[in-house]
C-alpha positions as CSV (number, residue, x, y, z in Angstrom):
1,M,0.0,0.0,0.0
2,H,1.3,3.5,-0.9
3,A,1.0,6.6,1.2
4,C,-1.0,8.4,-1.5
5,S,-2.5,7.9,-4.9
6,L,-2.3,11.1,-6.9
7,G,-2.2,9.5,-10.4
8,A,-0.3,11.2,-13.2
9,L,0.2,14.9,-12.7
10,K,2.2,17.6,-14.5
11,G,2.6,21.2,-13.5
12,A,4.8,24.1,-12.3
13,Y,5.6,25.5,-8.8
14,S,7.4,28.3,-7.2
15,G,8.4,29.1,-3.6
16,N,11.0,30.5,-1.2
17,Y,13.9,28.6,0.4
18,T,16.2,29.1,3.3
19,W,19.4,27.1,3.5
20,N,22.0,26.9,6.3
21,V,25.5,27.1,4.7
22,D,28.2,26.8,7.4
23,G,26.0,28.7,9.9
24,T,24.9,31.4,7.4
25,A,21.3,31.7,6.3
26,V,21.0,31.8,2.5
27,T,17.5,32.7,1.1
28,G,16.1,32.8,-2.4
29,T,13.3,31.7,-4.7
30,V,12.9,28.5,-6.6
31,T,10.7,27.7,-9.6
32,G,10.3,24.5,-11.6
33,T,8.2,21.9,-13.2
34,Y,7.2,18.4,-12.0
35,T,5.8,15.2,-13.4
36,T,4.4,12.4,-11.1
37,E,3.3,8.9,-11.8
38,D,1.2,6.7,-9.6
39,P,2.1,5.8,-6.9
40,C,3.3,9.2,-6.0
41,I,6.8,9.1,-7.5
42,G,8.1,11.4,-10.2
43,T,10.7,13.9,-11.4
44,M,11.2,17.6,-10.9
45,V,13.4,20.2,-12.6
46,L,14.2,23.1,-10.2
47,D,15.7,26.5,-11.1
48,E,17.5,27.8,-8.1
49,G,18.9,31.2,-9.0
50,G,19.7,30.3,-12.6
51,T,21.0,26.7,-12.0
52,A,18.7,24.0,-13.2
53,V,18.9,20.7,-11.2
54,N,17.1,17.4,-11.8
55,E,15.4,15.6,-8.9
56,F,13.7,12.3,-8.3
57,C,10.8,12.8,-5.8
58,A,8.5,10.8,-3.6
59,V,5.2,12.4,-2.5
60,F,3.9,11.5,1.0
61,G,0.2,11.5,2.0
62,N,0.6,14.7,4.0
63,G,1.8,16.6,0.9
64,N,5.5,16.6,1.9
65,L,8.2,15.6,-0.6
66,R,11.5,13.7,-0.4
67,L,13.9,14.7,-3.2
68,V,17.1,13.2,-4.4
69,Q,19.2,15.2,-6.9
70,T,20.1,13.1,-9.9
71,D,22.7,15.3,-11.6
72,P,26.1,13.6,-12.0
73,W,28.2,16.3,-10.3
74,I,26.5,16.2,-6.9
75,T,24.4,14.1,-4.5
76,I,21.9,16.0,-2.4
77,T,18.8,14.8,-0.6
78,R,16.1,17.2,0.5
79,T,12.7,17.3,2.2
80,M,10.1,19.8,1.2
81,E,7.3,20.4,3.8
82,K,3.9,21.8,2.9
83,M,3.3,25.0,5.0
84,P,-0.1,25.5,6.6
85,D,-2.4,28.0,4.9
């Protein structure tokens, strides 16, 4: 059984981020596109300040995402949390 069942989706998103880099807060905006396939896995392309990165993503039932960057030059895992309205 999977945590969610969204079916196939495609779309775009935008938002703000805050990273901690050696104790310094770095903020910015992110835009991108996504494609999901049932059961709640898919791919994303993020544009973080002019650098496009490719991600594999898993969508959880609460709307949160787990991302793994799939570009050959770096390995990063991330969690995106849905903020309350």
